[in-house]
C-alpha positions in Angstrom: 49.6 26.6 -0.6 52.6 29.0 -0.8 55.5 29.2 1.5 54.3 32.4 3.2 51.1 30.6 4.3 53.1 27.6 5.6 55.4 29.9 7.6 52.4 31.7 9.2 50.8 28.3 10.1 54.1 27.0 11.6 54.0 29.8 14.1 50.6 29.0 15.5 49.6 26.8 18.4 47.8 23.5 17.8 44.5 24.9 19.2 44.8 27.8 16.8 45.4 25.5 13.9 42.4 23.3 14.8 40.2 26.4 15.0 41.4 27.7 11.7 40.8 24.4 10.1 37.2 24.2 11.4 36.3 27.7 10.4 37.9 27.6 7.0 36.0 24.3 6.2 33.0 26.6 6.1 30.4 24.0 7.1 29.0 26.0 10.0 29.1 29.4 11.7 32.3 30.6 13.2 31.0 30.1 16.7 29.9 26.5 16.0 33.2 25.8 14.1 35.5 27.0 16.9 33.5 25.2 19.6 33.7 21.9 17.5 37.5 22.4 17.6 37.4 22.7 21.4 38.1 26.5 21.4 35.9 29.2 22.9 34.6 31.9 20.7 36.3 34.4 23.0 39.7 32.9 22.3 39.0 33.0 18.5 38.2 36.7 18.6 41.2 37.4 20.8 43.5 35.5 18.4 42.1 37.6 15.5 43.8 40.6 17.2 47.2 38.9 16.9 48.8 39.8 13.5 50.2 36.3 12.7 46.9 34.6 13.4 44.9 37.2 11.5 47.2 36.9 8.5 47.0 33.1 8.6 43.2 33.3 8.7 43.1 35.7 5.7 45.5 33.6 3.8 43.6 30.4 4.3 40.3 32.2 3.3 42.1 33.3 0.0 43.3 29.7 -0.6 39.8 28.3 -0.1 38.2 31.0 -2.4 40.8 30.1 -5.1 39.9 26.4 -4.8 36.2 27.2 -5.1 36.8 29.4 -8.1 39.0 26.7 -9.8 36.3 24.1 -9.2 33.6 26.4 -10.6 35.7 27.2 -13.7 36.3 23.5 -14.2 32.6 22.7 -14.1 31.9 25.6 -16.5 34.4 24.1 -19.0 32.5 20.8 -19.0 29.1 22.4 -19.6 
């Protein structure tokens, strides 16, 4: 994770971080994920209107996508 992402995350509230972690894990829908983090879906969607939160969410999605691609490339090399 690069410094820019870390700086974005450092500016978020603990509830926002918990919601991001749950959503980015990708094991459920956004609504289920935020509820599992103790956050209402309404709060999630309101936070997405905040530039810092929205940027952090987009950055974490990119990081997750990069990790998935790296894993896929690694498994293709073994085949």
